[in-house]
C-alpha positions as CSV (number, residue, x, y, z in Angstrom):
1,M,91.4,91.6,74.4
2,P,91.1,88.0,76.1
3,D,87.2,86.9,75.8
4,G,85.1,88.5,78.7
5,L,87.8,91.2,79.6
6,G,85.7,93.6,78.1
7,D,82.8,93.2,80.3
8,V,85.1,93.3,83.2
9,M,86.8,96.2,82.5
10,G,83.6,97.5,82.1
11,R,82.3,96.7,85.6
12,I,85.9,97.9,87.1
13,A,85.1,101.2,85.3
14,R,81.4,101.6,86.5
15,T,82.7,100.7,90.1
16,L,85.6,103.2,90.4
17,Q,83.5,105.8,89.3
18,E,81.2,105.4,92.2
19,E,84.1,106.7,94.5
20,H,82.5,110.3,93.6
21,G,85.7,112.3,94.3
22,D,86.8,110.2,97.0
23,V,90.6,110.0,96.1
24,G,91.8,107.6,99.2
25,R,88.6,105.2,98.3
26,T,89.2,105.4,94.9
27,L,92.9,104.2,95.4
28,E,91.6,101.2,97.9
29,S,89.3,100.3,94.8
30,I,92.0,100.2,92.4
31,T,94.4,98.2,94.4
32,N,91.8,95.4,95.4
33,A,90.4,95.2,92.0
34,A,94.1,95.1,90.3
35,V,94.4,92.0,92.4
36,D,90.9,90.6,91.5
37,T,92.1,91.3,87.7
38,V,95.2,90.7,86.7
39,P,96.7,87.2,86.5
40,G,99.4,86.3,89.0
41,A,98.8,89.2,91.5
42,D,98.9,88.7,95.0
43,M,99.2,92.1,96.2
44,A,98.9,95.8,94.4
45,S,100.3,99.5,95.6
46,V,99.7,102.7,94.1
47,S,102.7,105.0,94.3
48,L,101.7,108.5,93.8
49,V,103.6,111.9,92.3
50,V,103.4,114.5,94.7
51,R,105.0,117.7,94.5
52,R,107.6,115.9,92.2
53,R,108.0,113.3,94.6
54,V,106.8,109.2,94.8
55,E,105.3,108.8,97.4
56,P,103.5,105.2,98.6
57,Q,99.8,106.0,98.6
58,A,97.5,102.8,98.7
59,A,98.1,99.1,99.2
60,T,96.4,96.0,99.8
61,S,98.8,94.6,102.8
62,E,101.2,96.1,104.7
63,Q,103.6,93.6,103.1
64,A,103.0,95.3,99.8
65,Q,103.0,98.9,101.1
66,Q,106.5,98.4,103.0
67,I,108.0,96.9,99.6
68,D,106.4,99.8,97.7
69,A,108.0,102.2,100.5
70,L,111.6,100.5,99.7
71,Q,111.4,101.8,96.1
72,A,111.0,105.8,97.5
73,E,113.8,105.3,99.9
74,F,116.2,103.6,97.5
75,D,115.3,105.9,94.7
76,E,115.2,102.7,92.7
77,G,112.9,100.0,91.2
78,P,110.4,99.0,88.8
79,C,107.8,101.7,89.9
80,L,110.7,104.5,89.4
81,D,111.4,103.0,86.0
82,A,107.9,102.6,84.9
83,L,107.1,106.1,86.0
84,R,110.5,107.7,84.4
85,E,110.4,106.0,81.4
86,E,106.9,105.8,80.5
87,Q,106.4,101.7,80.1
88,T,105.4,98.7,82.0
89,V,108.2,97.1,83.8
90,R,108.0,93.1,84.7
91,V,110.5,91.5,87.3
92,D,110.2,87.8,87.1
93,D,112.3,87.0,89.5
94,L,113.4,89.7,92.5
95,A,116.1,87.2,94.1
96,S,118.2,87.3,91.2
97,E,117.4,90.7,89.6
98,S,120.4,92.6,88.8
99,R,118.7,96.2,87.7
100,W,118.0,97.3,91.2
101,P,120.1,95.3,93.4
102,R,119.1,97.2,96.8
103,F,115.3,97.3,95.9
104,A,115.5,93.8,94.7
105,A,117.7,92.1,97.7
106,E,115.2,93.7,100.1
107,A,112.1,92.9,98.4
108,S,113.1,89.3,97.8
109,R,114.2,89.4,101.6
110,R,110.4,90.5,102.5
111,G,108.7,87.7,100.7
112,A,107.9,89.1,97.1
113,G,109.2,86.8,94.2
114,S,107.9,88.4,91.2
115,M,106.4,91.9,90.0
116,L,104.9,94.1,87.4
117,S,104.8,98.2,87.5
118,F,102.3,100.0,85.3
119,Q,102.5,104.2,85.0
120,L,99.2,105.7,85.6
121,F,98.8,108.4,83.1
122,T,96.1,110.5,81.6
123,E,97.3,113.2,78.6
124,G,99.6,115.4,79.9
125,D,99.3,114.3,83.3
126,N,102.0,111.9,84.9
127,L,99.6,110.4,88.1
128,G,102.1,107.5,89.3
129,A,102.1,103.8,89.3
130,L,100.7,100.6,89.9
131,N,103.0,97.8,91.2
132,L,101.5,94.3,91.3
133,Y,103.2,91.6,93.4
134,A,103.5,88.1,93.6
135,Q,104.7,85.7,96.2
136,E,106.1,83.2,93.8
137,S,109.2,83.8,91.1
138,H,107.7,83.8,87.5
139,S,103.9,85.0,88.2
140,F,103.4,86.9,85.8
141,D,103.4,86.5,81.8
142,A,102.6,88.1,78.6
143,D,98.7,88.0,79.4
144,S,99.5,89.8,82.9
145,E,101.0,92.8,80.9
146,S,98.6,93.1,78.3
147,V,95.6,93.0,81.1
148,G,97.7,95.1,83.4
149,Q,98.0,97.7,80.9
150,I,93.9,97.7,80.3
151,F,93.5,97.9,83.8
152,A,96.0,100.7,84.4
153,S,94.3,102.9,81.7
154,H,91.0,102.8,83.3
155,A,92.4,103.4,86.9
156,A,94.3,106.5,85.8
157,I,90.9,107.6,84.3
158,A,89.1,107.2,87.5
159,L,92.1,108.4,89.9
160,S,92.2,111.5,87.7
161,A,88.5,112.2,87.7
162,A,88.5,111.8,91.8
163,R,91.3,114.3,91.5
164,Q,89.2,116.6,89.4
165,E,86.3,116.3,91.4
166,S,87.9,116.3,95.0
167,N,89.7,119.4,93.9
168,L,86.2,121.1,92.7
169,R,84.6,120.5,96.1
170,S,87.4,121.7,98.0
171,A,87.0,125.0,96.2
172,M,83.3,125.2,96.6
173,D,83.9,124.6,100.5
174,S,86.6,127.0,100.5
175,R,84.2,129.7,99.1
176,D,81.2,129.1,101.2
177,L,83.5,129.2,104.4
178,I,84.9,132.6,103.1
179,G,81.3,133.7,102.3
180,Q,80.3,132.7,105.9
181,A,83.1,134.6,107.3
182,K,82.0,137.7,105.6
183,G,78.5,137.2,106.3
184,I,79.8,137.8,110.1
185,L,82.1,140.7,109.4
186,M,79.4,142.2,107.4
187,E,76.3,142.0,110.1
188,R,78.8,142.7,113.4
189,H,80.5,146.1,111.6
190,R,77.9,146.5,109.3
191,L,80.1,146.3,106.2
192,T,79.7,145.8,102.5
193,A,80.8,142.6,101.2
194,A,84.1,144.0,99.9
195,Q,84.9,145.6,102.8
196,A,84.5,142.4,104.7
197,F,86.7,140.7,102.4
198,E,89.6,143.2,102.8
199,L,89.5,142.8,106.4
200,L,90.0,138.9,106.0
201,V,92.6,139.4,103.2
202,R,94.2,142.1,105.8
203,A,94.1,139.6,108.8
204,S,95.7,136.9,106.5
205,S,98.5,139.1,105.6
206,H,99.1,140.2,109.2
207,T,98.9,137.2,110.8
208,N,101.2,135.0,107.7
209,R,98.3,132.4,107.7
210,K,96.1,131.7,104.8
211,L,92.7,133.2,104.0
212,L,90.6,129.9,104.4
213,D,92.6,129.4,108.1
214,V,91.2,132.9,109.0
215,A,87.8,132.2,108.2
216,E,87.5,129.0,109.7
217,E,88.9,130.7,112.7
218,L,86.1,133.2,112.7
219,T,83.3,130.3,111.7
220,S,84.2,128.6,114.6
221,T,85.1,130.8,117.3
222,G,83.7,133.8,116.5
223,A,86.8,135.6,117.0
224,M,89.6,136.8,114.1
225,T,93.3,137.0,114.9
226,T,94.5,140.1,113.4
227,D,97.7,140.3,114.4
């Protein structure tokens, strides 16, 4: 590890952890920090695996976002190879790249000269990929790869933690909302907690809506659609 990189990565890890479960802000911090940290990077983006599809989620510029979207559109590119083959993919000159002809030609036309892609993963969980772009060709070297790999490891841990915290908060919010809806029904109809919950479940089934949506309607409007 280059001199001082450990301290830099430590600061980055602390910064990413400060987002407290906000996945969007964590992704924004990851892309911004990547440009500041990895030698040669002018722009950065993150694509995530969403329901078995790879979708662009965050970028430091509109240019990076558009180039990232090309990979999903063409179903080819360094990002997808990094995910599928679980390796770092470096492109020294997009203008002459032949591995992904459609993507490389269009990315070059849009101003990208070279590129680095890293898989973002934690044990048993393939989260997505971090993509770094440079305006000039041959902007990335071995140091860029080694620093980027370390950075990607920290980024994956931060992203996984943010997702877990976000899911936990959503579950707690859902439980609280359903509890409020049950309370309304219990007071209004003098029901037990079990009876009130059964009424919510029945309304959910009859209207073909999620239980949480039924509870939200009741708590926000005071009414509950039952058929």
